[in-house]
N, C-alpha and C positions, 0 to 999 in steps of 0.2 A: 504493500499499499504505500503510496507517494504522499510526501508530506510537502505542501508547497513552501513552507518555512526551512526548507533544506538547502545547504548549498549542492549545486550540481556542477558536472564539468562538462563543456560544451564539446563538440568533435574537434575544435582545436585546441582543446587542452586547457584552455584559459580558464581559470577557477571563476564558476558565476555564483552569486547568491540571488536565490530566488525567495523572496519575502515579501506578503502581504500583497502579492500580484504584480510584483515589480522586481527587474533584474539588476544586479548590480556586477560590476568587475571587482572581486575580492582584492585583485593585486593592488586597485588604486584605493581602497577603502584605507582610513586610518587606522594605527596600530590599536586602539583602543574597540575599535568596532570588529576587527579581526580576532581580539581575544574575547569578545561576546559571542562570536561565530562558535568559535573554539569552544566555549563555555556550554552552549547549547548543543553542540554536537556530543560532548561530553557527557552532559544531563539526558540527552535522547540515547545514547548507548547504555547509561545506567537503568533508565527507565525500561529498556528492551530489555536488559538482563535480568532484572527482578520479574519482569512479565514472565520471561521464560522460566524462572524459579519457581512462581505461582503457580504455572501449569503443570511444572514436574511435580510440586507438593500436592495439588490436588489431584493428579493422577494416581500417587502413591496413595492417598488418602482412600480413593475409591477403591484400588485394589486392597488395601487392607481391611477395609469393611466387607468385601466380597469374602475375604479370607475367614474374617471374623463370624459372618453369616454361616458359611460354610462348617467350620468349627463347632458351633453353637447347635447345629442340627441335631447332634447325638446327645444333647445334654436337656435334661427336663428344666423347663423354667418355672420360676416361684409361682404359686396359684396367683389369680388376678385379684387384688383387693377389692372390697364391695364397700 
């Protein structure tokens, strides 16, 4: 899924920033703006890494729930309270 607020590289290999519907030549931007772009790239990478971790944990939890259900089939539960 593409994010319009991410730097892209054009066919001529000049780094281009696409942000809020506008395009900018990264090489011509002031250093403080370049640092902001790098910060956003880092934040995006961290978010992606944590999203992947959450997906893995969710799959693991589902697997453990299936295993628990399977193992409990042979054990009699306590009677329902009334």
